[in-house]
N, C-alpha and C positions, 0 to 999 in steps of 0.2 A: 496076543486083545489090541484093540484100537480104541484109540479112548478118545471123545470131541467133547472141550469145556467153551460154554461162552464165557466172555466178559476176561478170556484167558490173559488177554493184558492188565490187568486189572490190580490192586491190592493183594486179595485173596488169590486168583487166577496165577497171575504170572510167579506165585511163588508155590501154589501146587505145581503145576507144571514143572516147575525146573527139582519139583522133587520126584514126579510121577515115570521122569526122565530118567532116573537110578533104579529105578524100577524092570528085572529084564523083560520078564512078562509082557509087558507091554510095547510092543513095538512102534508103531504112530503116534504122536498127543495128535490134535487138532483143535488150533486154536481161531475161533470167532468172536472179533472184536472190530466195531467200527473204527473203533479209537475216541471217540468223544468226549474221554475218561480215562484209558486207558495208554499204554506207554508201552510200548517193546524191549522187555530186559535183556533178549542172551540171544544167539542164533546156536540151533543145536541140530545135529543130521536128523532129531526122532518127531523133531516139533512142525509141525505145514499150520505157517500163516494161514490167514485166511482172512483179506480188506471187508468183510461182509454183516449188516443186521443181522441178527442171527433167525428171522420173522422171513429173510429168503426165500426164495424159492430155489435156490441155488444151495442153499443150504441140505433139503433133503436130498440131494442128487449124491450129496458130497456124505452126508450117511451114509445110502442105498451102496457106493459105489465103492467105500474104504471098510461097509461093514463095522460096523461104530455098534461093541456090543456094550459100553456105557459112556453117560450124560455126565456133564457135571454144569447146569446154568444154575451161573452164578450174574451176570449181563441184567444189571437193573440202575436205574436210578431211586437214590436214595437214603434225598437229604430229604427230611420231615421238612423239613420248613419251607422250602418250596414251594410243594406236594397240595398243602393248604395255599397255597398263591396261581399254582396249576394242576389242578386237578385234571384236565385229561392229558395233560401230558407224562400222568404215571400209567392210567388207564390202558391207554394205546402202546407203552409198553412194554409192564410189569406185567399187565394182563391178558391184556388181545391177543399181544405178538407173541406172546409165552402158550397162549393155549396153541397156537396156529402149527408154535414149535414144537412143544409137545405133542399134535398130530402127525407131524412129518417122523416123532420118531415112532410111536406104536406104526402106523405105519410101514416103516421100516424092522420092524421086528426087535428092534434097541432093547436090551435086556433089563441092565437097570436107569433110572432116571434119576439124579441125584441133586434136589434144590436145596439150595438159598434161600429158606426163610430168611422170617425179621420179631424178635423181642416186640417187638413195636405192637403184633398182630393182640399185645396181651391188655395193651391203653391200660386203665390206674388203677394203681394200687397201691393199699396202704401199709407201711411197711411189712407187708407177710409177699416169703418165698413165692415164685410162681411154678408151677405143677403143668404140663401137656394138657391138665384136661381142666381148666383153669377153664373160667369164664371168655370167651373174645368179646374183645370192644374194645377198637384201635380206634385213634384218637385222630390221627392223619388220615387222608386218601392212598401216601405210600406204605401205610399199616393195613388200606383195606386192600389193596390191591395187592400183598403176600398172604393173607388169610382166604380172596378167593381163588389165587390160585392153586394152594393147598386144597381148595375145597374142588377144583377139576381135576385134581390131580388126583386125588383120593377116588373121584367116581370113575377115572380108569382104574383102579386099583388089580383091574379082574386081566388087563390088557400092556399094562406095563409093573414093573416091579417098580418101587420106590423110596427114596431115605431124604425124611423132609427135615430136616438143621435151620433148626430156630436163633442162628445166631446172635447173643444180647453183645456189646460193647467187643467188637472185635480191636486191640491192638497190636503196638510193639513190631520188634524187624530184627530183619537177621542180616547183623553189619557187618558179618562175614562176608558172606555172598551179595550182600548190599542189595537185598530186596526192604524192601519195607512201603509205606503210605506215597506217593509219585504223584497227587493229585494236590496240587498244595490249598486250592477249592473246598477237598474231602474237611465237613463242616463238624467230624470227630471231637469231644469232648481233647483230645493226649495231642491230636495233631493241629490243633487250634492250639494250644500252650506252647507245640516246643517252635511253632514259626512265629509266635510273637513276639517283636520287639523289647517293648518296654513296657506296657502296661496289658493288663489280663481282664476280662470282660466276665464277671459272676452274672450269669443270668436267670436273675432270684433267686434271692435271700430271703426268702417270707416263708418258705415251704415247712408243709409241717414233717418237717426227720431233724435228728439230733445237731445238727447246724441252720441247718433252713435251705441251704443248699441240695441239689436234687441228689440223689442217689444211684448207682447204675454197680454196673459189675462187667470188669472188664475181664479179656481172658486172651492173651500170647497169641499173637499169629501162629507161629511153631504149634501147639497145641492146634487152635487149627484147622492148620494140614495132617496132622498127626487124625484127627477122627474121621478129617474125609476119607483118607486112605482106608484106618483101620477098618471102617464100621461095615463096607461095599463086603469088603472081607471074610469078616465074622459069623455076617444076618443079611438070612434068607427068608428071611420075610419083609413087607413094607413098615418104617419104621417111622417116630414121629419124636424127634428130640431136641430138646431145649440144650443147647452150647456154647455156657459159661462159667465161668468156675466156681456161682454161688457165692461168693467172697463179696459183700455191699463196703460202697468207696464211694463218700461224698467228692461233689467237687470241688471245695475247700482243704479235704484229705489226700489229693491226686494232686491239688497248687502249694500244700505244703512241702509231699514229700518231691517237687519238682523245680524246689527253688532252693533244692540242694545243689543242683547246676549253672542254675541260674535264679538270679532275684527280679519277679516282675510286681509295680504294681496292680495290684488292687482297680477295678473303676466296678461297681457294682449297677448293673444295671435291671431291665423289666426285660420279666418272662416272657418266653420264646411259644406259639403258638405249636400247641402240638407235645409239647414236651409234661411230664409227668414227674411227682416224685416222686418214688421208689420203683425200681424196676431190677429185679435180680433173680436167679435161674436155681432153682430146685432142680438140679442135675443130677437124684440119681437115678432115672433112668437108665439116660448115660452112663454113670459107673458103672451100670452094672454087664454092658457090652463091653466098654473097655474101660481095665485100667489106669487109670488118669493122674498124677499127680501135679494138681494145675500151675503154672507162673505163677509164682506173687507179682505183684503191684511194684516192686521194688525192681523187682528184675524187669518187666513190663517199661518202666520208663529207661530206664538201664540202658534197653538196648536200641529204645526210638533215639533216646539224646547220642549217642553212639552213630549209630544211621543216620544222624541228619550233622554232625560234626557238628556240634554247638561246645 
């Protein structure tokens, strides 16, 4: 079996590629990445790097020539705040180019299309976990592009099997194998806090939550990869799944846990556009398919600290 990963040099993609090399059934792994945010992590005979945008017509030829049977479409621009300022950039890449890429896969008779969606499609909820059927009301162009591509993929259900993974806050690292968030501009809370020198800015402390700061659901990169590998094996139906730990953690709670390793002075900043107060997954549907005990936040932070060598 041959597999193709778009964004295969990114945070999730590079670690997924590394784990897929350990599976004997998989003969070749094609990585498509233009390296705008990604970085080549390692060399392996199984892996073939292609420095391309995933919508380039050469990609279609690669899929057909190498009889790719499974796709992981991870490539996307992911900065919520930037998407508000530069919506055209996000619509062009995350939606229009992705639709073109999907059509490549359909015409090449790809068997399984795995899509990295986002919890950003849900929008604002108040102190309530979201399940897959919750009303979708994304607050940013980033969330809207993810939701609209989901719809395009669902419309293609008679032509291609799909798995849609609505990722919550992917975090952590594998320090032993040297995998983690390489992009310093990645604005995920844990990446920001581990890159901070002396101060840490909390963007909004007057939300309607227990301590006034945003509450999120953090899921370890190791758990993400287990799910990405297991779901296509276990299920032969089309799936739409929340991928999160289901455990709520506020910004202040994350800060306090991080201070075990390094003290930072808090600066209270203004709210960011596109941030909502509470976004935590109802992951019962996922757990029916995969038996998994999610790694706790303490371990997520420790692995990230060890990876960053703080």
